[in-house]
N, C-alpha and C positions, 0 to 999 in steps of 0.2 A: 478307525476304532469302532467296534460294534457297540451300538447303543442298546440299553436295556429296555425291554417292554414290561411294564409293571401292571399287573391285574389286581383289582381290589373288588372282591365279591362278598365281603363281610363288613360289618360296621367298623369304621376307622376315622381317625382324626389326623389329617395331613397338614403339617406346618413346616416352617423353614427355620433353620438355625445354623449359622456359619456355613452357608452354601451346601447344607445337607437337607434332604427331604426327611423330616422326622415323621415316622409312621407309628402312631399309637393304635395298637390293635385292641379294640375295646373288649371284645369277648375273651380274648386270651390274656388280657391285662399285661401286655408286653409291648415294648417299644424297640423298633429297629430304625436304622438310618440308611439312606442311599445318597450318594453324591449326585447333585443336580446335573452336573455336566456329563454324567454317564447315562442319563435317561433320554430315551428317544420317544417313547409312547407311554402314556398313562391311561388306563381304562378304569372308569368308575362305574361299577355295576351293583350298587346297593343304595337303597333310599336313605340309609343312615351313615353316609359318608359326608364328612365335612372337610373342605380344603380351604385354607386361608388365602387371602388375596396375595400376600407376600410369596406364598408357595407357587401360586399360579403365575405370578409375574416372573419369578425366577425360572420357572419351566419355560415360559414363552421366550424369555431373554436368551435361553440356551437352545431355542428352536425345537423344543419338544412339542408334540401334539397331544392334546387331552381329548379323550373320547368318552362321551356320556352314553350309557345304555338305557333303554326304555323298560317298561314293566315286564316285557317278555325276554329281557336280558339280551336284546340285540342292539348293537351300536346305532344310535339315533342322532347324535350330534358330534361335530368336530370343532374343536377350538384351536385356532392357529394364530400366530402373531400377525398383526396388521402389516408390519414391515419385516420382510424376510431378507432383504438385500440392501446394501448401502446405496446402490444406484437404481432403486426400484422404479422411480418415475420415468427414468430414461429407458429402462427395460420394458416398462409397460408400453411406451410409445413404439418401440421397436416391434414388440409383440403385436400391437394393433395394426401395424402397417405390413404385416406379412401378406404376400400376394396369394391369390387363390391357386395358381399353379404350384406354388411351393407347398401350400397346405395339402394339396392332392398328392404331391410326391411324398410328403411326410406320412400321410395316412397309408399310402401304398407300402412304405417301409414298415409301418406299424402292423399292418395286416399280415405281411409276409413273415415277420418275426413271430407273431402270435401263432400262425399255422405251423411254422417250423417247431415251435415248442410243443404244440399239440401232437405233432408227429412223434416227438421224443416221449411224451406221456404214453401214447399208444404202444410204442416200442417197449417201454419199461413194463407195461401191462401185458406184453406179448400179444398185442392185437394187430390186425392187418392195417397197414398204413398206405397202401398203394393209392387209394383214392385221394388222400390228402397230398401225396407227393405229386400227383398230376395237377390238382387244383392250385397249389402254391405257385406253380409256374405260370398260371393264368392271371394272376393279380395285376390289374392295370392301374394307371394313375387315378387316385381317388377311389379305387375299387369300384369302378362304375358298373360292373356286372355282378356286384354283391357276392364275390367269391367267399368272403368271410362268413356270410350266412349259410352258403352251401356247405362249407367246410364244417361249420358248427353242427349242422344237422347230422352229418355223417359221424362226426367226432363223438357226440354224446350218445348216439345210438350204439356205436361200436364200443365205447368205453364202459358205459353203464348198463347197456342192454336195451332191447327193443321197446320195453315198457316204460323206460325212463323218459320223463318230460322235464326239461329245464324250466322251472317256474319259481318265482320268488316265494310263492305260498304253497309250493308243491310238497310232496312227500319226501322223506329222507332219501338220498343225501342232500337235498336242496338246502336244508337247514345248515349243514356243514359248509356248503359252498357260500351261502349268504353271509355267514359269520366271517369266514375267511376273506371274502371279497371286501367286506366292510373294513376290516383291519387293513387290508392291502391298499384300499382307496385312501385311507387316512395317511398311510406311510408315503404313498406317491404324492399326495397333496402336500405333505411336509417338505418333500424334496423339491417340488416345483416352487413352493413358496420361498424356500431358501435360495433358489436361483433367480428370484425376482420376477417370476412369471405370473400372468393374470389367470387365475384358476377358472374364471367364468367364460373365458374365450378359448374354445376348443379349436382343434384343427379339423375335426369332423363332427363331433356332437354339437348340436345347436339349440337344444331345448331351452327356451327362455325362462323356464322355471328352475333350471338346474344351475346352481352356483359353482359346480365342480366339473364342468364340461371337459376341461383340459385334463384333469385327473382321470376322468373316465376314458379319455382317449389313450393316454400314456400307460395306464395300467393294463391294457389289453394283452400285451405280450407277457405280463407277469401272472395273469390269471391261471395258466396251466400249472404253475407251481402249487397253487391252492388246489387245483383239480387233482393233482397227484396225491396230495395229503388226504383229501376227501376220499379218493378211491381206495387208498390203503386202509383208511379207517373203516370204510363201509363194507368193502368186498373181502378184505382180508381179516376183518374183525380185530384189528389191532386195538381198537377202543370202541366203546358204545357209539352207535350212530346218532343218539340224541345228545344235546348239548349239556354234558356234565362239566364239572370243573376241570376234570382231566382232559376232556376233548377240547375245551377252550384253550388250555395250556398248550396242547399239541398244535392247535391252529395258530397260536401266537408265535410258535417257533418259525413261522414263515420268514420273518425278518433275518433269521440266522442261517437260512438255507444258502448253500454255496451255489454260485452260478458263474459262468464265464462272461465277462464283460470285455469284449475285444480279446486280447491275449492274456488277460489277468483274471484269476479266480478271486471272487469277493463274496461276502455275505450280501444278500439282497438289499438290506437296508443301507449298507455302505455303497453298493453299486448304483442305487437309485440316484445318487448325486451325480454320477457320471452320465446317466440318462438325461437328467434335467439340464445339466450344463451343456451337454452336446446338442440338446434340442435348441437351446438358446443360440449356440454357435451356428446351427443350421439356419436360424432366423436371420442372423447377421451376415451369412454367406461365408463365414470362416470355415465351416465344415459342411459336408454334404450328406453325412450319415448319422443317424441317432444311434448311440451306443445302448442297445438293448441287451437284456440277459439271455444267455443260451442255457437251456436246461440240460 
């Protein structure tokens, strides 16, 4: 079932009544409701939004993620349930005992999947993919020769032009990419939490200040989906390149994009559960491959 992503960019009062999220739209003086069990993501992007504790509790009980935005309207905080799986302590122990060789193998799979999706983005943009097709065959265990970085340099230059620099604080379309990646990160974190995995313990990322190392690892093959949307918005001028309400809605559609997960086509947000559960199965030795999306 596809979960809804709800964006609130105006004053609102959010409460709970009979398993329904009651949305009082203050400026419109109107009230609407949404079923709690149908909600996957809630984005709060206005200083005059109030949400009751009962509403937050119900959202967390149904494994929804709540995203809070800063004064620049960029996602700045993620709220997830503390317990995402009934066997969470057991799964934490298994996660912590994963061997270094297995982590390197999982990272190799991740980088290969990411580059393959980057190749598809370039093809859809009618760009040359030959360099990436060569590089993806050279990815070693743990990506010891940093093929990911070499591929990224060619990918961004080819997709966005020679003058483009991928930078968090850079010129557009960096703003589109930043917003899309932040939403994607929250969705991936939600799926990993539901599988009982430890978000701070990555398979590659190790920054001691980062509580979402695993999410940053696993979202890598998903990034090209955001890249494609940002490319379409910026270069084909489907929407304004700055972050308007319409552009945010467009970027929020990332969860509903279809992708192939193995032999099945699923929306990204639904398929993320396949990725997270297969990752855990790899950690236990039940499987050998992570089920990543193919663009």
